[in-house]
VEXDREN-2710 file (C-alpha; in Angstrom, 1 decimal):
% VEXDREN-2710
k/r/px/py/pz
1/MET/115.1/-92.5/113.8
2/THR/118.0/-94.5/112.6
3/LEU/117.1/-96.9/109.8
4/THR/119.8/-99.4/109.6
5/PRO/119.2/-102.6/107.2
6/LEU/118.7/-106.0/109.0
7/ALA/118.6/-109.6/107.7
8/LEU/115.5/-111.0/107.3
9/GLY/114.7/-113.5/110.1
10/LEU/110.8/-114.3/109.8
11/VAL/109.0/-117.1/108.3
12/THR/106.4/-116.1/105.8
13/VAL/102.8/-116.6/107.5
14/GLY/99.2/-116.7/106.2
15/SER/96.1/-118.3/107.0
16/ALA/94.4/-121.8/106.9
17/THR/92.2/-123.9/105.0
18/PRO/88.5/-124.7/106.1
19/ALA/87.9/-128.3/106.4
20/ALA/85.1/-128.0/103.5
21/LEU/87.7/-127.4/100.9
22/PRO/89.1/-129.9/98.7
23/GLN/92.5/-131.2/99.6
24/ALA/95.3/-131.0/96.9
25/VAL/99.1/-130.8/96.8
26/VAL/101.2/-128.1/94.9
27/PRO/104.7/-128.9/94.2
28/PHE/107.1/-127.8/96.9
29/GLN/109.5/-126.7/94.4
30/GLN/107.3/-124.2/93.1
31/THR/107.3/-122.5/96.6
32/MET/110.9/-122.9/97.1
33/ALA/111.3/-121.3/93.7
34/THR/109.5/-118.4/94.7
35/GLN/111.5/-118.0/97.9
36/ALA/114.6/-117.9/96.0
37/GLY/113.3/-115.0/93.8
38/ALA/111.7/-116.7/91.1
39/GLY/108.1/-115.4/92.1
40/ILE/105.6/-113.3/89.9
41/PRO/107.1/-110.0/89.2
42/VAL/105.6/-107.0/90.8
43/SER/104.4/-105.7/87.3
44/GLU/102.3/-108.8/86.5
45/PRO/99.0/-109.7/88.0
46/PRO/100.1/-111.7/91.1
47/PHE/97.1/-114.3/91.3
48/ALA/95.7/-115.7/88.1
49/PRO/96.2/-119.3/89.2
50/ASN/95.1/-122.3/87.5
51/ARG/92.5/-123.3/90.5
52/ASP/92.6/-127.0/89.4
53/ALA/96.3/-127.2/89.8
54/LEU/96.7/-125.0/92.8
55/ALA/94.0/-125.5/95.1
56/PRO/93.8/-125.2/98.1
57/LYS/96.1/-122.5/99.4
58/TRP/95.3/-122.7/103.2
59/ALA/97.0/-125.0/105.6
60/PRO/96.8/-124.7/109.5
61/ALA/100.4/-125.2/110.8
62/GLN/99.4/-128.5/112.2
63/VAL/98.5/-129.8/108.8
64/THR/101.3/-131.0/106.6
65/GLN/100.8/-130.2/102.9
66/ALA/103.5/-130.1/100.1
67/CYS/101.9/-126.7/98.9
68/CYS/102.0/-125.1/102.3
69/ASP/104.9/-126.3/104.4
70/PRO/107.0/-123.3/105.6
71/VAL/110.2/-122.3/103.9
72/ARG/112.9/-121.7/106.8
73/LEU/114.8/-118.7/106.1
74/PRO/118.2/-118.4/107.5
75/PRO/118.3/-117.2/111.1
76/SER/118.6/-113.2/111.5
77/THR/121.9/-111.9/112.3
78/SER/120.6/-108.8/113.8
79/THR/119.8/-108.3/117.6
80/VAL/116.1/-108.6/116.9
81/GLN/114.6/-111.8/117.3
82/ALA/111.1/-112.7/116.1
83/VAL/108.3/-113.1/118.4
84/ARG/107.4/-116.8/119.3
85/GLY/104.2/-118.0/117.9
86/ILE/101.5/-115.4/116.7
87/PRO/101.8/-111.7/117.5
88/PHE/99.0/-110.7/120.0
89/GLY/97.7/-107.0/120.3
90/ALA/95.5/-104.3/119.7
91/TRP/94.7/-101.3/117.4
92/ALA/95.8/-98.2/118.7
93/ILE/98.1/-99.9/121.1
94/PRO/100.8/-97.5/122.9
95/PRO/104.0/-99.2/121.7
96/ASP/105.4/-99.0/125.5
97/MET/102.6/-101.6/126.3
98/ILE/104.4/-104.2/124.3
99/GLY/105.7/-106.5/126.5
100/PRO/104.1/-109.3/128.9
101/LEU/100.6/-108.9/127.9
102/TYR/101.0/-107.8/124.1
103/SER/103.5/-108.7/121.5
104/GLY/102.1/-106.3/118.6
105/GLY/99.3/-104.4/117.3
106/VAL/98.1/-101.6/114.9
107/LEU/99.7/-98.3/114.6
108/SER/98.1/-95.4/113.1
109/GLY/98.0/-91.7/112.8
110/PRO/99.9/-89.0/110.7
111/ALA/103.2/-90.8/111.4
112/PRO/102.8/-94.5/112.4
113/TYR/106.4/-95.1/111.8
114/ARG/107.8/-92.8/114.5
115/GLN/108.0/-95.3/117.4
116/LEU/109.2/-98.4/115.3
117/ASP/112.6/-98.3/117.2
118/GLU/110.7/-98.7/120.3
119/VAL/108.5/-101.5/119.0
120/LYS/111.8/-103.2/117.7
121/ALA/113.6/-102.8/121.0
122/ARG/110.6/-104.6/122.7
123/ARG/110.8/-107.3/119.9
124/GLY/107.2/-106.6/118.8
125/GLN/105.2/-107.0/115.4
126/VAL/103.0/-104.0/114.5
127/VAL/101.1/-103.4/111.1
128/LEU/101.0/-99.9/110.1
129/TYR/97.8/-98.1/108.8
130/LEU/97.4/-95.3/106.3
131/ALA/95.4/-92.9/108.1
132/ARG/92.1/-91.9/106.5
133/ASN/92.3/-88.3/106.5
134/LYS/95.5/-88.9/104.6
135/SER/94.0/-91.0/102.2
136/ARG/91.1/-88.5/101.0
137/GLU/90.5/-85.5/99.1
138/ASN/87.3/-83.6/99.3
139/GLY/85.6/-86.4/100.8
140/VAL/86.4/-88.9/98.6
141/ILE/89.5/-91.7/98.5
142/SER/92.2/-90.2/96.7
143/VAL/95.1/-92.2/95.3
144/SER/97.2/-88.7/94.7
145/ALA/96.4/-87.7/98.7
146/VAL/98.0/-91.2/99.7
147/GLN/101.1/-90.5/97.2
148/ARG/101.6/-87.1/99.0
149/PHE/101.4/-88.8/102.4
150/LEU/103.6/-91.6/101.4
151/ASP/106.0/-89.1/100.2
152/THR/106.6/-87.6/103.7
153/TRP/107.4/-91.1/105.0
154/PRO/111.1/-92.3/105.9
155/ASP/112.3/-95.6/104.2
156/ILE/111.0/-98.2/106.5
157/SER/112.5/-101.2/104.6
158/SER/114.7/-102.5/107.4
159/TYR/111.9/-102.8/109.7
160/ILE/109.8/-104.7/107.0
161/LYS/112.7/-106.9/106.4
162/ASP/113.2/-107.9/110.1
163/GLY/109.6/-108.2/110.8
164/THR/109.0/-105.2/113.2
165/VAL/106.4/-104.0/110.4
166/TRP/104.3/-107.0/109.5
167/GLY/102.2/-105.3/106.9
168/ILE/100.8/-102.0/105.9
169/ILE/96.7/-101.5/105.9
170/VAL/96.2/-99.7/102.7
171/SER/92.3/-99.0/103.6
172/ASP/89.4/-100.2/106.0
173/ASP/85.9/-100.1/106.3
174/ILE/85.9/-99.8/102.5
175/THR/82.1/-100.0/101.9
176/GLY/81.6/-96.7/104.0
177/LYS/80.1/-94.3/101.7
178/HIS/80.3/-91.8/104.5
179/ILE/84.1/-92.5/104.8
180/TRP/85.2/-92.9/101.0
181/GLY/82.8/-91.2/99.3
182/PRO/79.4/-92.0/97.4
183/GLY/80.8/-94.6/95.2
184/ALA/82.4/-96.7/98.0
185/PRO/83.8/-99.2/97.7
186/TYR/86.5/-97.9/95.4
187/TYR/88.2/-101.5/94.5
188/PRO/90.6/-99.9/91.8
189/GLN/91.8/-96.9/93.8
190/ILE/92.3/-99.3/96.9
191/ASP/94.4/-101.4/94.5
192/SER/96.2/-98.5/93.2
193/ILE/97.2/-97.5/96.8
194/ALA/98.5/-101.1/97.3
195/LYS/100.5/-100.4/94.3
196/LEU/102.2/-97.4/95.7
197/VAL/103.1/-99.4/98.8
198/THR/104.4/-102.1/96.9
199/ASP/106.6/-99.9/94.4
200/ARG/108.1/-98.5/97.1
201/TRP/108.5/-101.4/99.5
202/PRO/108.2/-104.5/97.6
203/GLU/108.4/-106.9/100.3
204/ALA/105.5/-105.2/102.3
205/ARG/102.2/-107.1/103.0
206/THR/99.3/-104.9/101.7
207/ILE/96.4/-105.4/103.6
208/VAL/92.6/-104.3/103.3
209/ARG/90.6/-104.3/106.7
210/ALA/87.6/-106.0/105.2
211/PRO/86.3/-109.5/105.1
212/PRO/86.7/-111.3/101.9
213/THR/83.0/-111.7/101.1
214/GLY/83.0/-107.9/100.8
215/MET/86.3/-107.7/98.5
216/THR/84.9/-109.4/95.2
217/TYR/87.5/-107.9/92.8
218/PRO/90.5/-109.1/90.9
219/TRP/93.2/-107.8/93.1
220/LYS/96.4/-107.3/91.5
221/TRP/98.5/-105.3/94.5
222/VAL/96.5/-106.0/97.4
223/SER/97.5/-109.4/98.9
224/TRP/95.9/-109.6/102.3
225/ALA/92.4/-109.3/103.7
226/TRP/91.6/-108.6/107.3
227/ALA/88.4/-110.1/108.7
228/GLN/87.2/-108.7/112.0
229/TYR/84.8/-111.0/113.8
230/SER/81.8/-109.6/115.8
231/ASN/79.0/-111.6/117.0
232/ALA/76.4/-109.7/114.8
233/PRO/73.6/-111.7/113.1
234/ARG/74.7/-111.2/109.6
235/ASN/78.1/-113.1/110.7
236/GLY/76.7/-116.2/112.4
237/ASP/78.9/-118.1/114.7
238/VAL/82.5/-117.6/114.6
239/THR/83.2/-121.0/113.1
240/SER/81.0/-120.4/110.2
241/TYR/82.1/-117.0/109.6
242/ARG/86.1/-118.4/109.7
243/ASP/85.3/-121.2/107.2
244/ARG/83.1/-118.8/105.1
245/GLU/85.6/-115.9/104.7
246/LEU/88.7/-118.4/104.3
247/ALA/86.8/-119.9/101.3
248/LYS/86.2/-116.5/99.9
249/ALA/89.8/-115.5/100.3
250/HIS/90.9/-118.7/98.5
251/SER/88.8/-117.9/95.6
252/LEU/90.0/-114.5/95.1
253/GLY/93.8/-115.2/95.6
254/LEU/94.2/-113.5/98.9
255/CYS/95.8/-114.5/102.2
256/LEU/93.5/-113.6/105.3
257/VAL/94.1/-112.1/108.7
258/PHE/91.4/-112.6/111.5
259/GLY/90.6/-110.1/114.3
260/LEU/88.0/-109.4/116.7
261/ASN/85.7/-106.3/117.4
262/LEU/86.1/-106.6/121.1
263/ILE/84.6/-103.2/122.0
264/ASN/81.3/-103.4/119.8
265/GLY/81.1/-107.0/118.7
266/GLY/80.0/-108.7/121.8
267/ASN/76.9/-111.0/122.1
268/GLY/75.5/-109.0/125.1
269/SER/76.6/-111.4/127.9
270/SER/79.0/-108.7/129.3
271/GLY/76.1/-106.7/130.1
272/ILE/77.8/-103.3/128.7
273/GLY/76.5/-101.8/125.7
274/GLU/73.4/-101.3/123.8
275/HIS/71.5/-101.6/120.3
276/ARG/73.6/-104.5/119.4
277/ARG/76.9/-102.9/120.2
278/HIS/78.1/-104.6/123.3
279/LEU/81.8/-104.9/124.8
280/MET/82.9/-108.9/124.5
281/SER/83.0/-110.7/127.9
282/GLY/86.0/-112.5/128.7
283/ALA/84.7/-115.8/128.0
284/GLU/83.7/-114.8/124.5
285/ILE/87.2/-113.4/123.7
286/LEU/88.5/-117.1/124.7
287/GLU/85.9/-118.7/122.5
288/TYR/86.6/-116.5/119.4
289/PHE/90.2/-116.3/119.5
290/SER/90.4/-120.2/120.4
291/ALA/88.4/-120.7/117.1
292/LEU/90.6/-118.4/114.9
293/LEU/94.0/-118.7/116.3
294/PRO/95.2/-121.7/114.3
295/TYR/93.8/-120.0/111.0
296/THR/95.6/-116.3/111.5
297/PRO/98.9/-115.1/111.5
298/LEU/97.9/-112.2/113.8
299/ALA/95.6/-111.8/116.8
300/PHE/94.7/-108.4/117.0
301/TYR/91.7/-107.0/118.3
302/TRP/89.7/-103.5/118.0
303/GLN/90.7/-101.4/120.1
304/TYR/93.2/-100.4/123.0
305/ARG/91.2/-98.9/125.8
306/PRO/92.8/-99.1/129.2
307/GLU/89.4/-99.0/131.0
308/VAL/88.4/-102.0/129.4
309/GLU/91.5/-103.8/129.8
310/SER/91.3/-103.4/133.5
311/LYS/88.3/-105.3/133.8
312/PRO/89.1/-108.7/135.6
313/ASP/87.5/-111.0/133.5
314/ILE/88.9/-109.4/130.2
315/ARG/92.5/-109.1/131.4
316/ASP/92.5/-112.7/132.4
317/ALA/91.0/-113.6/129.0
318/LEU/93.7/-111.4/127.3
319/ALA/96.5/-112.9/129.3
320/LYS/95.2/-116.5/128.2
321/VAL/94.9/-115.6/124.8
322/ARG/98.5/-114.3/124.9
323/ALA/99.7/-117.4/126.2
324/MET/97.7/-119.6/123.3
325/ALA/99.1/-117.3/120.9
326/ASP/102.7/-117.7/122.0
327/LYS/102.2/-121.5/121.5
328/THR/100.7/-121.4/118.3
329/GLN/102.6/-121.9/115.0
330/PRO/101.7/-119.6/112.4
331/PRO/99.9/-120.9/109.5
332/THR/101.3/-120.4/105.9
333/CYS/99.8/-119.2/102.8
334/THR/101.4/-119.6/99.3
335/PHE/99.5/-116.7/98.1
336/ASP/101.6/-114.6/100.2
337/GLN/105.0/-116.7/99.5
338/ARG/104.4/-116.3/95.6
339/ARG/104.2/-112.5/96.1
340/ARG/107.1/-111.8/98.4
END
């Protein structure tokens, strides 16, 4: 794999403020200063803001706020062009599927970086996922194991800078004791893993695939949460879930991505599944993504399965979501701008 440095050609993106949060304005000069390199150093706690001075941080793209206007970066001089709108795709997507239906996805496995050249050639954007079996030792989450794993990776700086790699998921399903060990969630260890990533790639977005309401901790190196919606009783309707998670992310100083559990998160209307684990119908996919798209910089779902995509109502819904995502301007998140 050839790793050639490329110019940065993407606008920083983030999530949006629920209407329930109070309105305030942060001086635009502060955002500009951080983009110019005067942000909080990586060695300092990145988010210890004065809440009276810095609330709120979330703004959908259609709302104009001084704190959250996108800072336009110089056009890229590379041949790679940023994907229009919001990247849309699935977990475990084969890179050769990036094209008319999908514009991105999550790559996992022991070497998720191997197909970045193909993703780049297809002008896609992906999130890389640190494999669980490379992040544990004797059945328990291990920072040392992740360090050894990352030591096998090539330098992916150019892909981060040109936007091919949107971010890196450092952990997921963090409360799963059967996954990470009897003491889960291991917040300090997860944050330390995020530090390993930022030490090597300071511009990388570090992401935890967990809702902010399950992430109460003074995060220093994790910069993004990832709330994956399913129509479960504990989540409530999609709008309430969205606003609740946005408010909690704001209180933690985190930016936020929303996704869908398309495979197991349906309300039963598809007639496929059992025991409260149902495939989402096409109508559900449209309803939920319509509520989330203005508030998320990515629109990825769990998970790519050819037999699911081939269902006519789902295929049609996915195509409509892709069209909506292409036309949706990504929201911004000042927390992300301060860190990068």
